[in-house]
C-alpha positions in Angstrom: 39.7 -16.1 -32.6 37.5 -14.3 -35.2 34.6 -14.2 -32.8 36.7 -12.6 -30.1 37.9 -9.9 -32.5 34.4 -9.1 -33.7 33.1 -8.9 -30.1 35.9 -6.6 -29.0 35.9 -4.4 -32.1 34.9 -0.8 -31.3 31.5 0.4 -32.4 30.8 3.7 -34.2 30.4 5.6 -31.0 33.8 5.0 -29.4 35.0 6.6 -26.2 37.3 8.8 -28.2 34.5 10.1 -30.4 32.3 10.7 -27.3 35.1 12.8 -25.8 35.3 14.8 -28.9 31.6 15.5 -28.8 31.9 16.8 -25.3 34.9 18.9 -26.2 33.0 20.3 -29.2 30.0 21.2 -27.0 32.4 23.0 -24.5 34.0 25.0 -27.3 30.6 26.0 -28.6 29.5 27.0 -25.2 32.7 29.0 -24.5 32.4 30.8 -27.8 28.7 31.6 -27.4 29.2 32.8 -23.8 32.1 35.1 -24.8 30.1 36.5 -27.8 27.0 37.4 -25.8 28.8 38.8 -22.7 31.9 40.6 -23.9 31.4 44.3 -24.7 32.1 46.0 -26.9 30.7 43.6 -29.5 33.2 41.1 -30.9 31.6 39.2 -33.8 34.9 37.6 -34.7 34.6 35.4 -31.6 31.4 33.8 -32.9 32.9 33.3 -36.4 36.1 31.8 -35.0 34.0 29.4 -32.9 32.0 28.5 -36.0 35.3 27.7 -37.9 36.5 25.5 -35.0 33.1 23.7 -34.9 33.3 23.1 -38.7 36.8 21.6 -38.4 35.7 19.4 -35.4 32.6 18.1 -37.2 34.6 17.4 -40.4 37.1 15.3 -38.4 34.4 13.4 -36.6 32.4 12.6 -39.7 35.5 11.3 -41.5 36.4 9.3 -38.4 33.2 7.3 -38.7 34.0 3.7 -39.6 31.2 3.8 -42.2 32.7 6.9 -44.0 33.8 6.1 -47.5 33.6 9.5 -49.2 36.3 11.8 -50.4 37.5 14.6 -48.2 35.4 17.2 -50.0 32.2 15.1 -49.6 32.1 15.8 -45.9 31.5 19.6 -46.5 27.7 19.1 -46.6 27.8 17.7 -43.1 29.3 21.0 -41.8 26.6 23.4 -42.9 24.0 22.8 -40.2 26.3 22.8 -37.1 27.8 26.1 -38.3 24.4 27.7 -39.1 23.0 26.5 -35.7 25.9 28.1 -33.9 25.7 31.4 -35.8 21.9 31.6 -35.6 21.9 30.8 -31.9 24.5 33.5 -31.2 22.9 36.2 -33.2 19.4 35.3 -32.0 20.5 35.4 -28.3 22.2 38.7 -28.9 19.1 40.1 -30.6 16.3 38.8 -28.5 17.6 38.4 -24.9 19.0 40.8 -22.3 20.7 40.7 -18.9 21.5 37.3 -17.3 19.3 35.5 -19.8 22.0 36.0 -22.4 24.8 33.9 -20.9 22.2 31.4 -19.5 20.9 30.8 -23.1 24.4 30.0 -24.3 24.2 26.6 -22.4 21.2 25.1 -24.2 22.5 26.6 -27.5 25.8 24.9 -27.0 24.1 21.6 -26.2 22.0 22.0 -29.4 25.2 22.4 -31.4 26.7 19.3 -29.8 23.4 17.4 -30.5 23.5 18.4 -34.2 27.1 17.3 -34.5 26.1 14.0 -32.9 23.4 13.7 -35.5 25.7 14.4 -38.4 28.1 11.7 -37.2 25.3 9.1 -37.0 23.7 9.9 -40.3 26.9 9.0 -42.2 25.6 5.4 -42.2 22.2 5.1 -43.9 21.7 1.7 -42.4 22.4 2.8 -38.8 19.7 2.1 -36.2 19.9 5.8 -35.2 19.6 7.1 -38.7 15.8 7.8 -38.5 15.8 9.6 -35.2 18.9 11.6 -36.0 17.5 12.7 -39.4 14.4 13.9 -37.5 16.6 15.7 -35.0 18.5 17.4 -37.8 15.4 18.4 -39.7 13.9 20.1 -36.6 17.2 21.8 -36.0 17.3 23.0 -39.6 14.0 24.7 -39.5 14.6 26.2 -36.0 18.0 27.6 -37.1 16.4 29.0 -40.3 13.7 30.7 -38.4 16.2 32.3 -35.9 18.5 33.4 -38.7 15.7 34.8 -40.9 14.2 36.8 -37.9 17.6 38.3 -36.9 18.6 39.1 -40.5 15.3 40.8 -41.3 15.3 42.8 -38.1 18.9 43.9 -38.0 20.1 43.2 -41.5 22.6 45.8 -43.0 20.3 46.4 -46.0 17.7 44.8 -48.1 20.1 43.5 -50.8 22.7 42.3 -48.3 20.1 40.6 -46.1 18.6 38.9 -49.1 22.0 37.6 -50.0 22.5 36.3 -46.5 19.1 34.7 -46.4 19.7 33.1 -49.8 23.1 31.7 -48.8 21.8 30.4 -45.5 18.8 28.8 -47.3 21.2 27.1 -49.7 23.3 25.7 -46.9 20.3 24.4 -44.9 18.6 23.0 -48.0 21.7 20.9 -48.8 21.4 19.4 -45.3 17.7 18.5 -45.9 18.4 17.2 -49.5 21.2 15.0 -48.2 18.4 12.6 -47.1 17.6 11.9 -50.8 21.1 10.3 -51.1 21.6 12.0 -54.5 24.3 14.5 -53.5 25.7 15.7 -56.7 25.0 18.3 -59.4 21.3 17.8 -59.3 21.1 18.4 -55.5 23.4 21.4 -55.8 21.3 23.0 -58.5 18.2 22.3 -56.5 19.8 23.9 -53.4 20.8 27.0 -55.5 17.2 27.3 -56.7 15.9 27.1 -53.2 18.4 29.7 -52.0 17.5 32.1 -54.9 13.8 31.7 -54.2 14.0 32.4 -50.5 16.4 35.3 -51.2 13.9 36.8 -53.7 11.1 36.3 -51.2 13.1 38.4 -48.7 13.4 41.1 -51.4 9.7 41.0 -51.9 9.0 41.6 -48.2 10.6 45.0 -48.6 7.3 46.3 -50.0 5.3 45.0 -47.0 5.2 46.4 -43.4 6.4 43.3 -41.6 8.1 42.9 -38.2 11.0 40.4 -37.7 8.9 37.6 -36.2 6.2 37.7 -38.9 8.8 37.9 -41.7 10.8 35.1 -40.2 7.7 32.9 -39.9 6.7 33.6 -43.6 10.2 32.9 -44.8 10.3 29.6 -42.9 7.0 28.6 -44.5 8.4 29.4 -47.9 11.6 27.4 -47.1 9.4 24.5 -45.9 7.4 24.5 -49.1 10.5 24.8 -51.4 12.5 22.1 -49.7 9.6 19.7 -49.4 8.7 19.9 -53.1 12.3 19.7 -54.2 12.9 16.7 -52.0 10.1 14.8 -53.6 11.3 15.8 -57.0 14.8 14.4 -56.3 13.2 11.1 -55.1 10.9 11.0 -58.2 7.7 10.7 -56.2 6.1 14.1 -56.4 2.5 13.7 -57.2 -0.4 16.2 -57.6 -1.8 15.2 -54.2 1.5 15.7 -52.5 1.9 19.1 -54.1 -1.6 20.1 -53.0 -0.8 19.0 -49.4 2.3 21.2 -49.3 0.4 24.2 -50.8 -2.5 23.8 -48.3 -0.1 23.5 -45.3 1.9 26.5 -46.5 -1.3 28.5 -47.1 -2.9 27.7 -43.8 0.3 28.3 -41.9 0.8 31.7 -43.6 -2.8 32.7 -42.9 -2.5 31.7 -39.2 0.8 33.6 -38.8 -0.6 36.8 -40.4 -3.9 36.6 -38.4 -2.0 36.0 -35.1 0.3 38.9 -35.6 -2.4 41.2 -36.8 -5.2 40.5 -34.3 -3.7 38.8 -31.2 
């Protein structure tokens, strides 16, 4: 009798959860489509959609059979889906024109759904999908950061305000990356705040240089990569001189390549 119950017990990815992922993707697609097509501009549509996505992801994370945290512990799982949605919407609105705008809402909505799917399956550190989903979420984090940095730098309301937006977004995205260290607590929060302040200050420093949006976004993402990588190793207590040198070399080569490309190509 026990064997029968175990065999028939539903797995983490139940039909009900799958249906919720599909619904979440449709909501994201509808909100993005309305935001990039309706004129005059209606920013509240995108922010309302982001709030709905946050509520949906929170419910799905806490519905995972492996979830054992308190209700507030699920907040860190909400940052990336919300930022991906906002970054996608504003980047489409900033960079695309004509029929490309509503067409781009489709892959953007799928990306939001994929990120939500990844958040659900990274609740369980022992899951077979944990590794691939963490890789997916890391890629989505850096792409969302680049899109958001580029838009904020190009169309920000002002230097100070855009620096605050960059800092807050960097804090939220850093918490997603630091979640992999399994040390969510005061130390991770302070580390995330340090990363957010550092990238916000870097945005302020760019005021004194003649940079376009793409170049500034690329340099900010390199700084974000360096900061999150070093802090992640600090939290895991395995930061060595060789590792630090590798991050500095990668950041230096990347920054040099980006500057050279924008200046001479």
